[in-house]
N, C-alpha and C positions, 0 to 999 in steps of 0.2 A: 395571738398572735405565733409568728414564727419563733423557731427554734435556730442555734443557731447553724445549725447544719444544713437548714432549710437557706438560711440567708447564705452561708455559703455557696450550694448547689446554683444559688440565682444569679453568684456575680461569676460564674464561667460561661466562657462563649459556648460549649460543647453542648447538647441536649443530653440531658440525662435522664432515665427512670427505672423504678426499681417495680420487682414484681414479685409477689408472693408466691409460694406452691402451687396455689388455684391458678396461676398467670394473670392474676387481675392486677391492675397497676395500682402501686402503694404510692408511689410519688412522681412528679414529672415537674423538672426546675422550669425556669423562664424561658431559657433557650429551646427548651423543647417544644413548648408552645409557640415561641417565634416562627419556627422552621416548620413545625406542621402544620401550626394554622386552628391547632385544637385549644383551648382553653384548660389549664389545671382540674379546675371543676369537673370540667367535660369528661377528662380522660381518669380520670382515677376512679376506679371500681369496675374500668371494661377492661374486658380481654385486650392484650397490646396488638394482636393481630386486627383487631376490628379497628383502632385507631392509625395502627400502620398502615394498611393494605400494602406489606413489604412485598416484594417479588420473592423473596426468601422463607417466607412466614411459612407457608405448604410445606415447602419440602426442605429446606435447607435452614433453618431457624438457627440462627449464630446463639442466641441466649439458651434454648433448647439442648443445643447442641455440646455446651459448656458446662450447663448443669448436669447433663449425664456421664461426660465424663470428668468434670470437676477441672480440667484444663481451662483456663484463660482463649478467648478470643480474641484477637488484635491485627486492627486495620482490615476487617474483612469489608467489600464493597458490595451495594443493593442499590433499589429504589425503591422509594414510597411514593403514598399517592397522597398528596396535602388534600387540606380540608373545603381548598378552593379547584381540585381537582388536577393538579399539577403534576407532575411525574418529576422526581426531584431524588438527583443522585446523592448518595450519603455514603460515608464512611462509618463503618461497626468497630466496636470493640465491649467485650461482656465478659464479666465474672459472676460467680459465686457468691451470694451474701449469707455468712453464717452468724449463730448465736452464741454467748459467752460459753456455750457448752461443747463450740466447734460442730454444729448441727448446723447442716444446711439450711436456710428460711427462705429462701428467693434467690433474687437475681438482679444484677445492676447492668444495666446496657447505657454506653453513652454513644453519641452519633453525630456527624459532623457532615453540615452542609456543604458539598463538593459542587455545588453546579456554576459558581464562580470561576474555580478551579477547571471543571469542563471545558467553559468559554474561553478560558485562556488555551487551555489545551487544542480548543477546535480553530480557532483563532492561528495560534503558532502552527496549527496543522497545515491550515488552509494557505497559509504566506509559502509551504515547501510543498505545495502539491497543484496542479492541474488538472481538473475532472479526476480522473483513478491514476493518473501519474505524480512520479513522487521524486524531489529532485530540489537542488537548490543552488548547485554546479552551475558555473555562467554559461559550459552547453546548454544545459536545459533552460535557464533562464530566457535566453536566446529562442530557443522554439516556444517556450511560452511566449514569446511575445507576438511571434509571427502566426502563430497558431489561431488566433479568431480571423487575421486577413485573409489566408487559406483557408477558411471556414466559411468565407463569405462568399466565396468565389464557386465557379462552376466547373471550374477547370481539373481536369484530371492531375489526380497525383503518384507518384513513385516515394514509394520508404525504401529507403534500403538500409541494411543493420544487421549484424548478427544474430544468431538464432537467442533468445531471450532475454532482447534486448527492450522487449514490448512493444513492436509494430502493429499490433491488431488495436491494442490500450491509444493508439497518435491516431488508428484511424477512423476508431469508436469519437475521441474526443471532435476530431475534425467535423463529423456526421453531428454530433448531439450540441454542438456551436452553431451550426448551421440554419438555412432556412429549411431544411429538407428536414429537419431531426424530429417532427412528428411523424414521418414516414420510416419503413423498416429500412433497419440495417440488417445486409443479408451478406453472410462471409461464406466463401469457397476457398477451400487448402486443395490448390491446382497439383502439388504433387502427392495430396491422399489416396487420387484414384487413376485409373488407368485411361488412356484415350479418350477412348468411345463412351465409357462411362461419365469422364468429364463433358464431354461434348454433349451428350444429353444432358446433363445438370446445369447446362451452362444456358442452355440453346432450347430445351423441354423437347420433345416427342408430339404427333400424333396417332393418333390408337392408329394400330399395321404398319408402322413404319418399322417395325423388327419383330421378330418371334419375341412375344412376351409382353409385347406392348398392347395391352388390351383397350386401356383409356388415355384419352389425353392427360398431358402432364407438362404444367407449366415449367421454364426454367428458372433458372435462380434472377435471370436479366429481368426478366416479367414481372415477378415477386417482387424485386427491388424498385420497381416502376415509380416514381417521383422521389427514392431516396436514394442511397449508395448501397455500394456493390464493391465489398472487399474482395478481391482475386490477392492472396498468399502464395508464396511462392510462386510466381509466377515466372521466375526463372527457368521451370522445372517444365514447363508447358513443350511440345514441340513443334519443329515449324509449320507441320499440315496444321493444327491448332491457330498457333501463332498467325496465319491467312485467315482464318474462319473472324478470330476474335478482331484482328484489325478492320475488315471489313462494317463488322458490327461497330465498331469507336467511329467509323468515317461516317455511317450513312445512317447510326442512329435507328436502325431497323436489327430485329433476329428473324430467321427464318428456323423454324422446330422441323428438326429432322421428320420427312417425311410429307411436310406441308411446303406449298410454291406462294404462301399469303405473309409476304414480313409482317410483324407485329411492330407498332412505333414504340419507341421506348423513350423515356426519360431520366434516365438514370447518370449520377454522379459514380465516376468511378475513381477509386482507390488501390495502388498495387502494391505490392510490396516483394521483398528479395532479401534473402541471407547471402545472396552472390551479388560479384560486380557487373553488372549486365554491360557496361562498355567494353569489359575484357570479353566478355560473351561476342558480344558485335562484333567487334576485331577478328574473333576467330571464325564466325559465320555461325555460330549456333543459335542467335538469337538474331531477328530481323530488324535493321537498322530501323527502318521507318516505321514498325509498331513501336522501339525503343522510343523515337522522338514523341511518339504519337501520346505514350503513357507518360513519358517523363514534363511535361508540362511542369507541373514544379514537382521542387526534389528536395527529398528529407532525408538526411543523413542519420542516424542514432548513434551515439558516440555507445562504447563499450562499456562495462561497470568499471573497468580497470582504468577507466580517460577519467573518468569522475568519482574516484576515490571519497572526496570530500560526502557523496552523499549517501555513503553505506549507513552512516550512523541515522541518519533519518529512515531508510527504508527502513533500518533493522527494526526501529521504533513501530513502523506502517506496520510489517509484518507479525510482532511481538501483539499489537491492540488485536491486529484482524484472526491470531489464532487463539489471544484469551476470548475472543465472543463464540468463535467456531468450538474451540473444547473447553469452553465454559470453567478457564482457570485464571486465575488472579497473578498470574508471571509480572514484576515489575521491571524491569530488563538485562542487562547483560554485564557481567563485572567486566572491569576494565581491560582486565589479561586476555578476555575472550574475544573483544572488541579490536583488540588491539590485530589477534591473531587475523579477523576478520578482514581487517583493513591491509594486509599483507599480503593475500590471498590474490592470484588473479585473474580468479571467474572465468573459465575458457566459455561455462554455461551462463555468462552474466545474470540478470535480475531473478530468472529461474533457478540456476544452482543457489543463490544466495537463501530465496525463500526455502529449499530444499533442505538445506543445511538449517534454517529456522526450526521447519516443522521437524526433523528429525530430533531436534533439541528441546522441543517441547513432550517429544515423546518419552526423552529419559530426562529430562529437570522434574525432579519431586519435591524440589524445593518454591523459593520465589524468584529467584535470582538463576539464569542460566548463566553455567560456569562453563572454563577450558575442555574440562569434561567431556562436557554434554556436545560438542562439536566432534565430525566426523573425525574417524582416527588422522587421514592426511594431514589436518588442521591442527592438531595436537604437535605438540616440542617435540623435536626429533627429527627422524629423516623421513622427508617428504618424498613422496613416489616421484621417480626421474632421477633420486640421489643428492637430492637439494640438501641442506643441513642448515635448517632455517634455527636451532639454536633456541634458547630462550626470548620471549618476545616481550619488552617495556615500555612503559609509556613512554619513558623519553624515546624510543626508536620510532614509536607512533607517531611521536609531534615531529621527529626529522622527517619520517617519510613524507608527510603534508606537505610542510615545507618546502621541500624537494620537489615534489609535484606542483604544487602552487609555484615555484618560482620558476620551474621550467615553462608551464602553461603561459606566465606571462613573459615569457625570453629573459626572465635576467631582472624584471622591473621591481625592487626593493617596495615601490610606494605603492602600485598598485597590488603585488602581492599581500603585503601586510594590510591590505583595506578587505582584502578577501579572506584574509584570517581572522579576521576583528580583531586586531592588535596595532600599537601603535608603530611607527617604522624602527623607534631607535628601541623596540623588544621586539624586534625581529632583526635587529643589527645585532643583539647580546646575545640571540638561541642561534644566529648564524655561527658566530663565534665559536660558542658552546658546542654544539653541535657538529662544527668543523668541514660545515658545508660549501662548497664549493657552487659561486655562481655558473650558469652555462653561458655558455661561450659565447652566444647570442647576446649581443647586450641593448635590452630592450629600453632602459631607462631614458629615450628618446622617443618611446613608444608614443603616436597620439592616445590622447585621455579626454 
């Protein structure tokens, strides 16, 4: 017959087990049996590491750490291998067990099955991602809608956007969604190489074509045959190289340096630039025939300051990424720090936000990123350039988001409320409370 303590332990939803100083399991409740698939009869008397096969058993056992330090462990995360071989995420808390003389006689650990939470997190994450691209702003959703159609075609694509907006991610997404996904994706940064080296990289060369050309070298066009060639920063190539590139795109053949034998190629070209190619064409710095050849399909990526509603999602994504890379367990970011991130203009776009989060990970010793962990230019006070930001509040963050959303929908309050996930009546109250003026352009009659 079970004593009352066992009955109480069996009535809770969290798994609970206790160990003695010899690390053998002394008790194992019903929830522990259900989560692990191991019966209490089989678990009791065995070493806990033999039952759980957890990823932290060898190097960072929470219970061992607690028993050595005397300090409880709260909400650590780990993975265990269940009795049927499944890998299961769990949350762990641990404490020491003492007798009536206050001497340590063992330890107790509670654990919770996080698999459903993980699935929900993945589902929510997938709603806001496309391949490795993160965001749920209207601008990003429109891009998500057309990317599969673009990927299915064979047409050349030009991606324009400021540095750090994720042009290569979009190029890779186009490749990964296309019928060419099983072949190579080859990337070339056209701004990183001088003309002569870039020419040999793109088209290859034959042995003896120039000094030091000891053997044949395949160019990137040939390497990408059947797949996708990504020409990054195409706006930086010289007029002479523009002529050669145009010829390759027209004839679908490449001639390696030092060869008179053209090589047929089947390559889809995706080009990208942080410049305005149309302006370069007008000024005579970029050939108009090459411009129209590569601009069959045109994508323009928004800057981060124009899609601020994606900043919280991007931040969560980066926190998860650096938790994995650095082996930390940072849970998130304080509202004050998030408000500061939402106010920043990000001249470096997503790359700058990622650098900010990476620095915060270095400085953060707790479980939450705080305002003090952000770079100096993002903390309260005088911002470089003399702009006094003052103290940031949740109210100012809310006002900023509402203003930006109204501006994007040209003052259409119904569409803005829908985008913000609130009722129109709630939006009207917030407009009054924050004293927000509607844009001059009235979007209430905009097509919906």
